[in-house]
Structures are given as structure tokens and as C-alpha cells.
C-alpha positions as semicolon CSV with decimal commas, in nm:
position;residue;x (nm);y (nm);z (nm)
1;M;1,686;2,749;0,511
2;E;1,645;2,972;0,216
3;T;1,958;2,783;0,038
4;A;1,801;2,479;0,084
5;R;1,524;2,590;-0,129
6;K;1,693;2,774;-0,385
7;Y;1,968;2,475;-0,484
8;A;1,698;2,208;-0,410
9;S;1,910;1,913;-0,507
10;P;2,263;1,885;-0,664
11;N;2,188;1,642;-0,954
12;I;1,826;1,804;-1,072
13;E;1,729;2,035;-1,343
14;T;1,678;2,364;-1,240
15;K;1,319;2,418;-1,407
16;E;1,046;2,198;-1,241
17;D;0,759;2,192;-1,413
18;I;0,532;1,904;-1,311
19;R;0,220;1,932;-1,545
20;P;-0,107;1,859;-1,409
21;K;-0,140;1,619;-1,707
22;E;0,168;1,412;-1,513
23;F;0,030;1,427;-1,176
24;A;-0,304;1,264;-1,328
25;S;-0,107;0,989;-1,508
26;Y;0,129;0,915;-1,193
27;F;-0,231;0,899;-0,997
28;G;-0,358;0,680;-1,234
29;Y;-0,060;0,415;-1,244
30;G;-0,108;0,373;-0,864
31;F;-0,483;0,343;-0,920
32;G;-0,482;0,074;-1,160
33;Q;-0,191;-0,093;-0,989
34;C;-0,400;-0,106;-0,673
35;I;-0,731;-0,262;-0,799
36;S;-0,484;-0,569;-0,776
37;F;-0,407;-0,507;-0,446
38;G;-0,768;-0,446;-0,361
39;L;-0,861;-0,756;-0,537
40;V;-0,582;-0,998;-0,390
41;G;-0,584;-0,835;-0,022
42;S;-0,963;-0,831;0,020
43;Y;-1,056;-1,131;-0,111
44;I;-0,800;-1,372;-0,160
45;L;-0,846;-1,503;0,126
46;F;-1,205;-1,564;0,132
47;F;-1,121;-1,703;-0,205
48;Y;-0,918;-1,967;-0,071
49;T;-1,151;-2,080;0,218
50;D;-1,495;-2,027;0,060
51;I;-1,424;-2,126;-0,261
52;L;-1,105;-2,343;-0,297
53;G;-1,177;-2,480;0,034
54;I;-0,853;-2,449;0,168
55;S;-0,827;-2,439;0,546
56;A;-0,767;-2,074;0,677
57;A;-0,439;-2,231;0,872
58;A;-0,313;-2,370;0,533
59;A;-0,408;-2,032;0,382
60;S;-0,173;-1,869;0,656
61;I;0,117;-2,093;0,579
62;I;0,088;-1,980;0,219
63;F;0,089;-1,582;0,331
64;L;0,394;-1,671;0,556
65;I;0,602;-1,843;0,297
66;A;0,551;-1,561;0,060
67;R;0,694;-1,294;0,303
68;T;0,978;-1,511;0,391
69;W;1,080;-1,512;-0,021
70;D;1,015;-1,161;-0,006
71;A;1,211;-1,086;0,240
72;I;1,525;-1,239;0,006
73;N;1,388;-1,121;-0,302
74;D;1,266;-0,774;-0,270
75;P;1,617;-0,627;-0,169
76;M;1,784;-0,828;-0,427
77;M;1,511;-0,683;-0,699
78;A;1,556;-0,319;-0,565
79;S;1,921;-0,345;-0,635
80;V;1,919;-0,434;-0,986
81;M;1,672;-0,101;-1,042
82;D;1,946;0,092;-0,835
83;T;2,173;-0,009;-1,131
84;L;1,982;-0,043;-1,471
85;H;1,958;0,283;-1,704
86;S;1,759;0,319;-2,008
87;K;1,692;0,573;-2,256
88;H;1,346;0,591;-2,068
89;G;1,506;0,660;-1,744
90;K;1,586;0,519;-1,427
91;F;1,255;0,402;-1,333
92;R;0,971;0,467;-1,589
93;P;1,050;0,141;-1,833
94;Y;0,921;-0,101;-1,557
95;L;0,592;0,134;-1,575
96;K;0,580;0,012;-1,941
97;Y;0,584;-0,341;-1,883
98;M;0,483;-0,445;-1,574
99;P;0,119;-0,359;-1,640
100;F;0,087;-0,710;-1,850
101;F;0,178;-0,891;-1,593
102;V;0,038;-0,734;-1,279
103;A;-0,321;-0,804;-1,478
104;I;-0,201;-1,169;-1,611
105;I;-0,138;-1,261;-1,240
106;T;-0,383;-1,097;-1,061
107;I;-0,645;-1,311;-1,309
108;V;-0,446;-1,618;-1,271
109;C;-0,484;-1,604;-0,891
110;F;-0,854;-1,586;-0,911
111;L;-0,900;-1,895;-1,144
112;P;-1,183;-2,125;-0,983
113;L;-0,981;-2,471;-1,038
114;D;-1,279;-2,677;-1,083
115;G;-1,225;-3,038;-1,078
116;L;-0,865;-3,029;-0,906
117;S;-0,774;-3,235;-0,578
118;P;-0,744;-3,046;-0,246
119;T;-0,360;-3,072;-0,283
120;A;-0,355;-2,929;-0,613
121;K;-0,568;-2,682;-0,525
122;L;-0,328;-2,542;-0,238
123;I;-0,021;-2,607;-0,470
124;Y;-0,173;-2,354;-0,741
125;A;-0,286;-2,122;-0,452
126;G;0,082;-2,101;-0,317
127;G;0,292;-2,086;-0,639
128;T;0,022;-1,799;-0,798
129;Y;0,034;-1,629;-0,485
130;I;0,407;-1,558;-0,423
131;L;0,428;-1,528;-0,786
132;W;0,202;-1,240;-0,741
133;G;0,401;-1,101;-0,494
134;M;0,726;-1,081;-0,702
135;I;0,552;-0,918;-1,024
136;Y;0,373;-0,672;-0,795
137;T;0,769;-0,582;-0,634
138;V;0,894;-0,502;-0,995
139;S;0,548;-0,275;-1,037
140;D;0,546;-0,134;-0,723
141;V;0,906;-0,021;-0,605
142;P;0,986;0,196;-0,955
143;Y;0,607;0,320;-0,918
144;W;0,697;0,467;-0,565
145;S;1,073;0,529;-0,663
146;L;0,959;0,720;-0,932
147;S;0,850;1,048;-0,699
148;S;1,210;1,071;-0,566
149;V;1,354;1,170;-0,953
150;M;1,036;1,342;-1,067
151;S;1,126;1,626;-0,803
152;Q;1,347;1,690;-0,512
153;D;1,161;1,976;-0,425
154;A;0,987;1,923;-0,032
155;Q;0,630;2,071;-0,148
156;Q;0,601;1,947;-0,493
157;R;0,711;1,571;-0,381
158;T;0,461;1,578;-0,122
159;K;0,200;1,648;-0,379
160;L;0,313;1,416;-0,600
161;I;0,302;1,121;-0,337
162;T;-0,050;1,251;-0,228
163;F;-0,149;1,218;-0,583
164;A;-0,015;0,868;-0,574
165;N;-0,167;0,781;-0,232
166;M;-0,500;0,907;-0,365
167;G;-0,448;0,625;-0,695
168;V;-0,334;0,353;-0,419
169;F;-0,692;0,447;-0,206
170;A;-0,912;0,477;-0,515
171;G;-0,767;0,164;-0,671
172;I;-0,811;-0,037;-0,309
173;A;-1,121;0,102;-0,254
174;L;-1,264;0,044;-0,589
175;S;-1,218;-0,342;-0,568
176;P;-1,530;-0,394;-0,314
177;V;-1,755;-0,141;-0,464
178;L;-1,745;-0,354;-0,805
179;F;-1,617;-0,670;-0,736
180;V;-1,901;-0,812;-0,549
181;P;-2,196;-0,665;-0,762
182;L;-1,986;-0,820;-1,061
183;A;-1,917;-1,162;-0,972
184;E;-2,303;-1,190;-0,872
185;W;-2,364;-1,070;-1,205
186;L;-2,165;-1,248;-1,414
187;G;-2,110;-1,595;-1,237
188;G;-2,498;-1,613;-1,075
189;D;-2,524;-1,926;-0,842
190;D;-2,143;-2,013;-0,932
191;I;-1,980;-1,767;-0,726
192;G;-1,597;-1,929;-0,814
193;Q;-1,692;-1,859;-1,172
194;G;-1,849;-1,481;-1,079
195;Y;-1,468;-1,420;-0,921
196;F;-1,311;-1,492;-1,207
197;L;-1,478;-1,322;-1,466
198;A;-1,515;-1,012;-1,230
199;T;-1,108;-1,009;-1,226
200;V;-1,091;-1,014;-1,562
201;V;-1,297;-0,726;-1,641
202;L;-1,099;-0,538;-1,352
203;M;-0,821;-0,597;-1,488
204;I;-0,901;-0,539;-1,830
205;F;-1,013;-0,200;-1,720
206;A;-0,686;-0,101;-1,511
207;L;-0,450;-0,191;-1,784
208;P;-0,462;0,114;-2,001
209;I;-0,482;0,323;-1,723
210;M;-0,152;0,213;-1,551
211;L;0,021;0,215;-1,924
212;N;-0,058;0,611;-1,946
213;G;0,140;0,641;-1,608
214;F;0,446;0,544;-1,835
215;K;0,339;0,787;-2,101
216;N;0,276;1,113;-1,936
217;T;0,564;1,129;-1,626
218;K;0,904;1,267;-1,671
219;E;1,213;1,160;-1,476
220;R;1,431;1,501;-1,330
221;V;1,659;1,420;-1,091
222;K;1,988;1,252;-1,253
223;A;2,150;0,991;-1,032
224;P;2,482;0,865;-1,156
225;K;2,497;0,529;-1,318
226;T;2,699;0,332;-1,037
227;K;2,628;-0,071;-1,002
228;V;2,437;-0,118;-0,670
229;K;2,536;-0,452;-0,482
230;L;2,346;-0,651;-0,236
231;S;2,611;-0,482;0,008
232;D;2,506;-0,163;-0,029
233;A;2,173;-0,213;-0,042
234;A;2,248;-0,360;0,352
235;R;2,470;-0,045;0,409
236;A;2,221;0,201;0,299
237;I;1,936;0,033;0,499
238;K;2,172;0,010;0,803
239;A;2,258;0,396;0,762
240;N;1,900;0,514;0,745
241;K;1,762;0,506;1,049
242;P;1,486;0,766;1,004
243;M;1,387;0,487;0,718
244;F;1,320;0,227;0,994
245;A;1,125;0,449;1,209
246;V;0,887;0,524;0,929
247;L;0,860;0,184;0,831
248;V;0,781;0,086;1,153
249;V;0,508;0,336;1,147
250;F;0,376;0,186;0,790
251;F;0,380;-0,148;0,921
252;C;0,135;-0,047;1,151
253;N;-0,111;-0,070;0,859
254;V;-0,119;-0,481;0,985
255;F;-0,395;-0,387;1,213
256;M;-0,621;-0,209;0,952
257;N;-0,531;-0,457;0,715
258;I;-0,659;-0,728;0,924
259;T;-1,008;-0,536;0,933
260;Q;-1,001;-0,507;0,579
261;A;-0,922;-0,905;0,510
262;L;-1,262;-0,971;0,797
263;N;-1,483;-0,651;0,648
264;V;-1,646;-0,934;0,404
265;F;-1,687;-1,151;0,718
266;F;-1,825;-0,885;0,928
267;F;-2,071;-0,739;0,662
268;T;-2,193;-1,095;0,540
269;Y;-2,237;-1,221;0,929
270;N;-2,279;-0,945;1,178
271;L;-2,433;-0,681;0,963
272;G;-2,638;-0,953;0,763
273;S;-2,512;-0,884;0,370
274;A;-2,229;-0,915;0,199
275;S;-2,366;-0,652;-0,035
276;L;-2,255;-0,360;0,193
277;M;-1,916;-0,430;0,103
278;S;-2,014;-0,181;-0,175
279;I;-2,104;0,082;0,071
280;F;-1,813;0,018;0,238
281;G;-1,601;0,072;-0,107
282;I;-1,784;0,373;-0,198
283;I;-1,711;0,511;0,176
284;S;-1,319;0,449;0,106
285;L;-1,361;0,651;-0,242
286;A;-1,477;0,949;-0,044
287;S;-1,271;0,930;0,193
288;C;-1,012;1,026;-0,036
289;I;-1,090;1,396;0,017
290;G;-0,854;1,403;0,298
291;F;-0,585;1,387;0,041
292;F;-0,656;1,735;-0,088
293;I;-0,598;1,905;0,217
294;I;-0,276;1,738;0,308
295;P;-0,026;1,913;0,089
296;T;-0,184;2,254;0,211
297;L;-0,148;2,139;0,559
298;A;0,182;2,024;0,518
299;K;0,297;2,404;0,432
300;R;0,187;2,459;0,756
301;F;0,248;2,172;1,018
302;K;0,513;1,945;1,045
303;K;0,419;1,597;0,938
304;K;0,516;1,441;1,255
305;H;0,245;1,673;1,403
306;M;0,004;1,596;1,195
307;L;0,043;1,237;1,202
308;M;0,035;1,239;1,548
309;T;-0,288;1,430;1,591
310;I;-0,496;1,188;1,308
311;V;-0,377;0,884;1,523
312;A;-0,486;1,042;1,839
313;L;-0,834;1,117;1,723
314;D;-0,845;0,746;1,558
315;I;-0,799;0,589;1,904
316;V;-1,074;0,816;2,072
317;I;-1,337;0,746;1,779
318;R;-1,260;0,368;1,778
319;V;-1,302;0,370;2,145
320;I;-1,664;0,491;2,132
321;W;-1,754;0,294;1,840
322;Y;-1,690;-0,028;2,024
323;T;-1,903;0,135;2,341
324;V;-2,169;0,199;2,095
325;G;-2,191;-0,122;1,932
326;Y;-2,261;-0,262;1,584
327;S;-2,650;-0,292;1,641
328;S;-2,724;-0,017;1,389
329;V;-2,572;-0,031;1,060
330;F;-2,605;0,341;1,013
331;V;-2,423;0,418;1,261
332;S;-2,174;0,155;1,233
333;F;-2,145;0,311;0,858
334;I;-2,066;0,663;1,056
335;F;-1,780;0,526;1,255
336;I;-1,632;0,327;0,932
337;A;-1,617;0,650;0,788
338;I;-1,476;0,872;1,037
339;T;-1,233;0,604;1,047
340;M;-1,149;0,547;0,706
341;L;-1,095;0,934;0,645
342;L;-0,819;0,946;0,926
343;Y;-0,657;0,601;0,812
344;T;-0,650;0,737;0,438
345;A;-0,497;1,096;0,583
346;T;-0,199;0,925;0,723
347;G;-0,093;0,758;0,354
348;P;0,042;1,070;0,191
349;L;0,228;1,178;0,524
350;I;0,394;0,870;0,557
351;S;0,503;0,841;0,210
352;S;0,668;1,166;0,174
353;M;0,802;1,088;0,518
354;L;0,980;0,784;0,374
355;A;1,091;0,996;0,011
356;E;1,242;1,212;0,275
357;T;1,516;0,973;0,376
358;I;1,663;0,894;0,051
359;E;1,834;1,246;0,095
360;Y;1,960;1,083;0,456
361;T;2,088;0,805;0,296
362;E;2,282;0,977;0,008
363;L;2,443;1,193;0,254
364;K;2,591;0,931;0,481
365;T;2,674;0,662;0,202
366;G;2,681;0,869;-0,094
367;K;2,428;0,682;-0,313
368;R;2,047;0,743;-0,339
369;N;1,912;0,422;-0,352
370;E;1,580;0,512;-0,423
371;A;1,455;0,169;-0,519
372;I;1,624;0,005;-0,207
373;I;1,451;0,279;0,017
374;F;1,115;0,219;-0,142
375;S;1,154;-0,152;-0,177
376;G;1,126;-0,138;0,209
377;Q;0,755;0,017;0,177
378;T;0,646;-0,224;-0,052
379;F;0,763;-0,479;0,126
380;T;0,632;-0,360;0,453
381;G;0,340;-0,330;0,278
382;K;0,307;-0,694;0,186
383;L;0,428;-0,837;0,473
384;S;0,140;-0,625;0,674
385;V;-0,118;-0,757;0,381
386;A;0,064;-1,143;0,430
387;I;0,062;-1,114;0,811
388;A;-0,263;-0,958;0,813
389;G;-0,411;-1,252;0,586
390;G;-0,257;-1,517;0,799
391;A;-0,364;-1,363;1,151
392;T;-0,728;-1,355;1,016
393;G;-0,705;-1,700;0,947
394;L;-0,556;-1,772;1,318
395;I;-0,878;-1,531;1,405
396;L;-1,117;-1,687;1,205
397;T;-1,025;-2,053;1,376
398;W;-1,016;-1,883;1,692
399;I;-1,355;-1,759;1,722
400;N;-1,479;-2,028;1,578
401;Y;-1,581;-1,929;1,260
402;R;-1,764;-2,192;1,027
403;P;-1,789;-2,067;0,609
404;N;-2,149;-2,031;0,481
405;E;-2,326;-2,082;0,845
406;A;-2,486;-1,895;1,088
407;Q;-2,191;-1,798;1,324
408;T;-2,265;-1,802;1,717
409;D;-2,300;-1,457;1,921
410;F;-1,922;-1,513;2,054
411;T;-1,796;-1,551;1,701
412;L;-1,982;-1,218;1,589
413;D;-1,864;-1,027;1,921
414;M;-1,558;-1,144;1,894
415;M;-1,536;-1,055;1,542
416;F;-1,691;-0,637;1,613
417;F;-1,400;-0,624;1,878
418;V;-1,128;-0,696;1,651
419;I;-1,288;-0,511;1,365
420;A;-1,354;-0,201;1,616
421;L;-1,069;-0,207;1,857
422;L;-0,741;-0,344;1,667
423;P;-0,667;-0,070;1,474
424;A;-0,683;0,159;1,742
425;L;-0,321;-0,080;1,882
426;G;-0,160;-0,005;1,572
427;S;-0,243;0,387;1,595
428;L;-0,106;0,377;1,948
429;I;0,180;0,249;1,838
430;R;0,243;0,501;1,575
431;L;0,189;0,770;1,813
432;I;0,451;0,656;1,999
433;V;0,717;0,630;1,739
434;M;0,624;0,956;1,632
435;Y;0,673;1,129;1,981
436;F;1,067;1,025;1,953
437;Y;1,076;1,094;1,579
438;S;1,351;1,391;1,511
439;Y;1,400;1,347;1,126
440;T;1,150;1,654;1,050
441;E;1,118;1,915;0,777
442;D;1,411;2,146;0,937
443;E;1,678;1,856;0,915
444;Y;1,572;1,717;0,571
445;N;1,630;2,102;0,403
446;I;1,978;2,107;0,579
447;I;2,094;1,780;0,438
448;V;1,981;1,887;0,098
449;E;2,169;2,208;0,141
450;K;2,484;1,998;0,249
451;L;2,440;1,771;-0,067
452;H;2,437;2,053;-0,295
453;E;2,740;2,203;-0,120
454;R;2,915;1,869;-0,172
455;K;2,854;1,853;-0,570
456;L;2,951;2,195;-0,603
457;R;3,340;2,088;-0,428
458;E;3,369;1,775;-0,677
459;Q;3,264;1,948;-0,967
């Protein structure tokens, strides 16, 4: 094992010096990008149904079409990214230009569209949502892939991905803290105009933070300049069984994403005020403290065991919350805070485990295919959000939700059932998958050593 640590990479510079400024810049790009993700993930369904007047069922169809296209588009884009190189590196150039596109398309998604017919609004919503997903892919895949070429040392990479996840969760959490108050202040009685103006303000805020991510990061792992075909992508995916397991675990975010999409409805109708979303956002930001202890714990415990412990606790806490009920806003927020802390702690663990499968693919196929691996995370993340959005629309229809009206007891009770217990199902699936997962840190270090030996033989 000591040899694996000493020769951590067959293609890496011998000296690794990741500066605090570099960690901060990497954090910042994820933070700014996920302000966009948080806005779209948390508010686009509400915007479609309550502002544009699109039915929940029609919105679900938009999400389904978008993710069907992503299943085709994301691997193609990843193949391109794994092939192209520039003087700025393999992935950093995307961080230089994509922030502008992400900001613009996010703003365009929230145009109030006054005066358009229902059909025109539906077509516009579908087109802009699909375009947002495509642009987000070209930003998100190289962002996560960059961590794999900034360092190949397992501890350094875990720290990098921890900072990335901190940025992601902080960006998503900031959206509900600021969005609704900004929308109410800027729009007054016109909530559609408020949504649009609040989006403009937040994306102008996010843009320079994202651009700094390009300025202060460095690629250290030198991958060979080879053309990656779609057949290579298929081969890499087929050969990487650990990746599939990790992506199943990551996909289980769909259950949490459903509750995230329902939160604005839950706070508005069950707890009595949409402004409580701001408190939820603050709790989400505070829950990021869990990120600070993950790198330290990862030095002592296997990620697999840490993840199993976290999801088991989540199941127990959620069952207790459902038993207690939601009559007390204060008690509800205590349970929300605990479950959010557990949820955010899973992020860096899952991403680190996914990054370690890159070397597994390299050993099996001879190619690293970083972008293809992380496109799996991007696609799975968008798929879970889209399915959550579609499922949310179906759930709202099933529980007889009526926009801008007082809800029945049945509607409120079922809303709470989904919010409290549905994520526990995701935790149970994660627990089962991790029980059978065998690609741990020990196997990773052995593979890194084999790759180094292969490189020496080729020289």
C-alpha cells in the first residue's frame, strides 16, 4: 500500500501543491453554478403551474422529454470533452466560457411570458428547459471532471470533492434564502415579474464567482491526447461496474429531490407561509458544516461504512418525525435540520467514490475517460431532478392539490407523508447497495499501483 501512495499516478507531476486559493476557487464555481440548479430545481415547477398556468401533468411531460434527450446528448458531449485539449488544459476552458451561458439560460427560463397563449407558453417552457439542461451539462461535467486531473492522491481528491460539494449545497441552499424575499420585494403584487427579476439578480451575483473558478485552478494529471469515440464511451460505461453502483446510490437523491420540489408547497400550505423557505435555506447552509469533518473521518473509516451509517440514521430520524407530526413548526424544523445535515454529508462521500472509479476504468480499458464518468453523475443528477419534478406533478394531482386555494386535510396529510417518509425509502436502497459494494479504498490503492507499473513498462 505504501507503494501505491508513493506512486500515486502514472501521469501526474511528482509535486502536488493545491493551494487554499485553489480550493476556494473550485468551491466557488460549484457554488455559482448551483445557484442556477437550485432555482430551476426548487422553483421551476411552481413557476410553470402557478405563474404560467401550465398543468402539473404537462410540466411532467416536459421533464420526461428533457431527460430522454439528455440520455442521448450527455454521453456525446462527454466524448467530445474527453477528446479536446487546449493550452488551458482539458477541462478548465469550459469553466472560462460556460458561466455566461448558464446565467443567460437560467434568466430566460423564468421569463413571465405575459400575453402569450397557453400553447405558446408550453412550447417556450419546454424549449428553454431542454436548452438549460444541455448548457448545464457542458458546465457541470468538466467541473466535476476537473477534480480528477487536479490530483490523483486519494486524500487530496476527497478534499477537493468535499469543497465542490460544499459549493453545490451552498449554492442550492442560497436560492430559497434569497429568492422568495427578492421576488416579493422586486415584484410586489406581480409574482411573475418578481421571479424574473430575482433570477436576474442572483445570476449576476453568481457569474463572477463562477469565472474565478477558471482563474485559480490547475490541471496536474496529464492524460494522453486520444480521440474518444461513442464506442469508447459505451465500453467505459460497460466496464465500470463500481460506477453503476455509485450512480444508483446517487440516483436515490430522487426521493430527496421530490421533497425539495414539494417544500415550497409544504411550507405554504402545511406550515402556513412560503417565507419559511428562507429558514429552510439557512438550515441548508448551516448543514454544510458536515462537510468539514468528512475528509478527517475518511482518513480513519471507509467511505462505504460512513455512508451506511448516515443513511441508517436518516431512516430512523424520519420515522420518528412522521410519528411526531408537523403541528409544531419549531419541531418540524428540528427534524428538517437533522435530516439535511445527514443528507449533505452523503454528497462528498458519493462523489469521492465515483472519482475513484476513473482509475478502475483506466485499468480495464486503458483510457481514463474522466468526462464520461462524471457525465454519468451529471445525467443521473438531472434525471433525478426531472423525475422528481415529474413525480411531484403527479403527486400533486393525486393528492388533489389546487393552486392558490385552501387545501383539504387529505392533501395536507399526504403532503407531509411524502416530505417525511419518502426519502427514507431512498436511504434504504442506498443501505442495501452499499452492503454489497466491494470497491473500497484498499482496492483503489492496488489499482493505482498497477497503473504506475504499467506506465513504467511502457516507457
